[in-house]
MIGU-53248 format. One line per 10 residues: number of its first residue (from 1); their letters; for each residue y negated, x, z of C-alpha. Coordinates in Angstrom, 2 decimals. Layout:
NUM = a = Y:X:Z; ...
% end
This chain:
1 = mglypasien = 113.26:62.00:13.35; 116.24:63.12:15.41; 118.92:61.32:17.36; 116.91:59.26:19.84; 115.13:55.90:19.94; 111.38:55.34:20.06; 111.51:54.66:23.81; 112.85:58.17:24.46; 110.31:59.64:22.05; 107.48:57.94:23.94
11 = yllalgipig = 108.87:59.15:27.27; 109.01:62.74:26.06; 105.50:62.58:24.64; 104.23:61.23:27.96; 105.79:64.27:29.67; 104.12:66.60:27.21; 107.43:67.63:25.62; 106.95:68.68:21.98; 109.01:66.85:19.38; 109.48:67.40:15.67
21 = knsnvfivdp = 111.07:65.65:12.76; 114.47:67.24:13.47; 114.39:67.09:17.26; 117.50:65.81:19.02; 117.98:64.64:22.60; 121.19:65.27:24.52; 122.00:63.57:27.82; 123.81:65.33:30.67; 125.29:63.30:33.52; 127.63:65.34:35.75
31 = vngdddydgq = 128.89:62.21:37.54; 129.65:59.92:34.58; 129.61:62.26:31.58; 132.31:64.06:29.63; 131.92:67.20:27.52; 134.09:65.56:24.86; 131.31:63.03:24.25; 128.46:63.66:21.80; 125.75:63.38:24.47; 123.56:61.22:22.25
41 = sfvkalasia = 123.29:58.29:24.64; 123.44:57.61:28.36; 126.84:55.93:27.99; 128.20:58.92:26.06; 126.57:61.61:28.16; 127.86:65.15:28.45; 128.99:66.49:31.82; 127.43:69.97:31.71; 124.23:71.69:30.67; 126.32:74.44:29.04
51 = aaedlcvanq = 127.84:71.93:26.61; 124.42:70.45:25.89; 122.83:73.85:25.27; 125.64:74.65:22.83; 124.72:71.56:20.79; 121.02:72.39:20.68; 119.54:74.03:17.60; 116.83:76.64:18.07; 113.27:76.18:16.86; 113.30:72.39:16.46
61 = hdvvlyvags = 112.39:71.25:19.99; 115.74:69.81:20.96; 115.69:68.36:24.49; 118.36:68.13:27.20; 117.83:65.39:29.79; 119.78:65.97:33.00; 120.47:62.74:34.92; 120.49:63.24:38.69; 123.37:61.80:40.65; 125.59:62.08:43.68
71 = sgnnlsgava = 126.90:65.49:42.61; 125.54:68.41:40.65; 126.59:70.49:37.67; 128.96:73.06:39.20; 129.00:75.96:36.77; 132.36:77.56:36.05; 130.58:80.27:34.05; 127.09:81.73:33.85; 124.70:79.91:31.50; 122.37:81.64:29.04
81 = wdknythlig = 119.55:79.42:27.77; 118.80:81.49:24.68; 117.61:79.07:21.97; 113.88:79.16:21.33; 111.89:75.93:21.61; 114.56:73.93:23.41; 113.77:72.11:26.65; 115.66:71.15:29.82; 114.28:68.28:31.91; 115.69:66.89:35.15
91 = lcapshvaqr = 115.60:63.10:35.49; 115.16:62.87:39.24; 112.60:62.31:41.94; 110.13:65.22:41.57; 110.62:66.47:45.13; 109.49:70.04:45.68; 112.75:71.43:47.12; 116.43:70.78:46.43; 115.71:68.44:43.53; 118.68:66.23:42.75
101 = arifqlstle = 119.12:67.51:39.19; 121.31:70.25:40.64; 122.82:73.37:39.09; 125.35:75.07:41.36; 127.70:78.03:41.26; 131.31:76.87:41.47; 133.02:78.36:44.52; 135.68:80.05:42.36; 133.17:81.69:40.01; 132.55:85.40:40.61
111 = gasplvkfaa = 130.26:87.95:39.00; 127.64:85.38:37.96; 124.55:87.56:38.19; 122.46:85.85:36.99; 123.89:82.37:37.34; 121.33:81.07:34.83; 119.50:83.29:32.34; 116.38:82.05:30.60; 116.26:84.21:27.49; 114.49:81.91:25.04
121 = tgcifkdlyi = 110.83:81.57:24.08; 108.54:78.54:24.09; 110.68:76.29:26.31; 109.83:73.75:28.99; 111.93:73.42:32.16; 111.13:70.71:34.71; 112.45:69.18:37.95; 115.58:71.27:38.51; 117.37:72.85:41.47; 119.25:76.09:40.76
131 = fqgvddatsl = 121.30:77.06:43.81; 123.58:80.02:44.40; 125.43:79.74:47.71; 129.04:80.90:47.67; 130.94:83.68:49.41; 130.64:86.20:46.57; 128.77:89.49:46.88; 129.09:90.07:43.11; 126.79:87.13:42.31; 123.44:88.24:43.66
141 = vnaevtggrn = 120.87:87.10:41.10; 120.36:83.36:40.98; 118.12:83.08:37.90; 116.75:85.65:35.45; 113.88:85.30:32.98; 113.82:87.61:29.97; 112.10:85.21:27.57; 108.39:84.61:27.17; 105.79:81.88:26.95; 107.90:79.35:28.83
151 = yfknihfagg = 106.76:76.69:31.28; 108.64:76.17:34.55; 107.44:73.09:36.43; 108.79:72.04:39.83; 111.90:74.24:39.77; 113.58:75.34:42.99; 115.01:78.83:42.43; 117.36:78.98:45.42; 119.24:82.25:45.60; 120.85:83.85:48.61
161 = ghasqaidgg = 122.30:80.58:49.82; 125.26:82.33:51.48; 125.23:85.33:53.81; 127.33:87.27:51.28; 124.54:86.88:48.71; 121.42:87.21:50.89; 121.70:91.01:50.86; 120.08:94.04:49.25; 120.01:93.43:45.50; 119.92:89.68:45.91
171 = asllisggse = 117.15:87.65:44.30; 116.30:84.01:43.81; 114.40:84.91:40.64; 114.50:88.11:38.59; 112.01:88.78:35.80; 113.23:91.39:33.33; 110.53:91.80:30.72; 109.78:88.08:30.53; 106.07:87.73:29.80; 103.35:85.11:29.62
181 = nlfeqctigv = 105.37:82.51:31.49; 103.80:79.88:33.73; 105.55:78.86:36.95; 103.87:75.80:38.44; 104.73:74.02:41.70; 107.97:75.98:41.97; 109.83:76.91:45.15; 111.37:80.38:45.27; 113.89:81.19:47.98; 115.70:79.38:50.80
191 = dtieaatgma = 115.09:79.11:54.53; 118.63:78.20:55.60; 120.33:81.63:55.48; 119.15:84.76:57.27; 118.08:87.25:54.61; 119.18:90.84:55.12; 117.07:93.88:54.31; 116.41:94.13:50.57; 116.97:90.42:49.86; 114.01:89.21:47.80
201 = glvfaatgga = 112.64:85.96:46.54; 111.14:87.31:43.32; 112.03:90.67:41.75; 110.45:92.44:38.80; 113.05:94.68:37.15; 112.53:98.43:36.97; 111.91:98.31:33.21; 110.76:95.74:30.70; 107.02:95.64:31.23; 106.69:91.97:32.20
211 = arnkfknchf = 103.10:90.99:31.47; 100.72:88.13:32.21; 103.01:85.85:34.17; 101.34:83.28:36.38; 102.59:81.53:39.52; 100.44:78.53:40.37; 100.78:76.47:43.54; 104.21:77.92:44.26; 106.00:78.23:47.61; 107.90:81.41:48.46
221 = smqaghagai = 110.33:80.56:51.26; 112.41:82.91:53.42; 114.34:83.01:56.68; 114.30:86.70:57.46; 117.22:88.06:59.43; 115.82:91.57:59.10; 112.32:93.00:58.85; 113.22:94.48:55.48; 113.58:91.13:53.71; 110.82:90.62:51.13
231 = fievlgnagi = 109.17:87.87:49.15; 108.35:89.97:46.06; 109.74:93.33:44.93; 108.51:95.57:42.11; 111.41:97.92:41.40; 109.79:100.45:39.12; 106.65:101.68:37.44; 107.66:100.20:34.07; 108.68:96.82:35.41; 105.32:95.11:35.02
241 = dryqvfedcl = 102.34:95.45:32.72; 98.78:94.15:32.86; 98.81:91.40:35.50; 100.92:88.95:37.44; 98.76:86.18:38.92; 99.66:84.28:42.10; 97.24:81.39:42.56; 97.25:78.99:45.53; 100.69:80.20:46.60; 102.20:79.99:50.09
251 = fsnlsgtamt = 104.51:82.66:51.49; 106.37:81.45:54.59; 108.94:83.08:56.84; 109.38:80.91:59.92; 112.27:82.79:61.50; 111.96:84.74:64.73; 112.17:88.00:62.76; 108.87:89.14:61.30; 108.99:90.86:57.92; 107.34:94.26:57.58
261 = qaiavaagfd = 105.64:93.25:54.37; 105.53:90.42:51.87; 105.57:92.63:48.76; 107.55:95.84:48.26; 106.29:98.16:45.52; 108.42:101.12:44.43; 107.42:104.63:45.45; 105.56:106.51:42.73; 104.15:103.31:41.26; 101.12:103.96:39.04
271 = pankrllmkn = 98.85:100.90:39.26; 96.88:101.73:36.10; 96.85:98.56:33.97; 99.34:96.95:36.38; 98.22:94.54:39.11; 99.52:91.71:41.25; 96.52:89.44:41.77; 96.75:87.15:44.80; 94.18:84.36:44.48; 93.82:81.92:47.39
281 = csligaadwe = 97.25:82.82:48.77; 98.45:82.46:52.36; 101.12:84.36:54.29; 102.98:83.69:57.53; 105.85:85.64:59.06; 105.05:89.13:57.70; 102.89:91.84:59.22; 101.24:92.93:55.97; 100.96:91.96:52.35; 102.00:95.42:51.08
291 = andrgavyld = 102.54:97.98:53.82; 102.67:101.11:51.64; 99.34:100.41:49.94; 100.40:101.54:46.48; 97.27:100.06:44.89; 99.09:97.33:42.99; 98.35:94.26:45.13; 94.83:92.80:45.03; 93.63:90.09:47.42; 90.63:87.81:47.69
301 = sgtitaggna = 91.51:86.64:51.18; 89.34:89.09:53.10; 85.90:88.50:54.54; 83.58:86.98:51.96; 80.16:88.61:52.03; 76.95:87.86:50.23; 75.49:89.94:47.44; 76.88:91.57:44.36; 80.32:92.23:45.87; 80.99:88.60:46.88
311 = gimqassat = 84.41:87.43:45.71; 85.56:90.81:44.42; 89.29:91.28:44.88; 90.25:94.27:47.01; 93.39:96.37:46.95; 95.78:95.76:49.82; 95.13:98.36:52.51; 96.14:99.08:56.09; 95.66:96.12:58.38
% end
């Protein structure tokens, strides 16, 4: 067994975190920790998730426990979580927004786009707040997922937290080829900064063919400052493959500016074998789900009728 006592092992098992004979646990405490420590106990905690990730070894289910406190982990450089089967867990109250296990962009850091990149496979991430809110128009992507088969539980992806970043090209979450990931009870976006046209909560990159991702019971939040702000954007025909499922998700824009549409799909998009399936989803603050009706967005929120067509999802069409 790795470098942790039975009490920690039992805690991780109760959370459903896999452990193996070589698994290690590293503690991060931005308030009381020091990156010169070994991170193997709460009294010798590390100060940053970057230092902890560096100590992790891929493919053995190492775990980083992030202790919440009065201040967050202010990143002086972008972080790439790129070791397969390693896990990052926030030790904080599991509130649904602005969780206190906080990951911030340092005000002097520029060009951090993304601020955090999830490039590994088979990882678990829980109870974290990733916030990008500094006066820097070169740091537009808050978090990017390129890895697959990961589980994101109760993460607040909070991009566009400053007017300089809530602009065209900005995104709280970018998926670039990442496939078969599950996002559960996550919040995507912020409602404190007016989003300009082109600012998006979730973006699927133009290439990469992201397939079979699922968003379950997630909240997409926006304060639109322009009708062209969007909750979800599909940038190109090759950006997604097969399906992206949105189940029991809420899309809310409570500003005085109504959005033209919730989902923007690129012109020329061929929906063959590519669908966004919206199951039991609700929308407020936008005039349409997908105004251009490209045939990619399917809804089950229309009138339910009896007979053989009951419950059949329909493509988004003119309202």
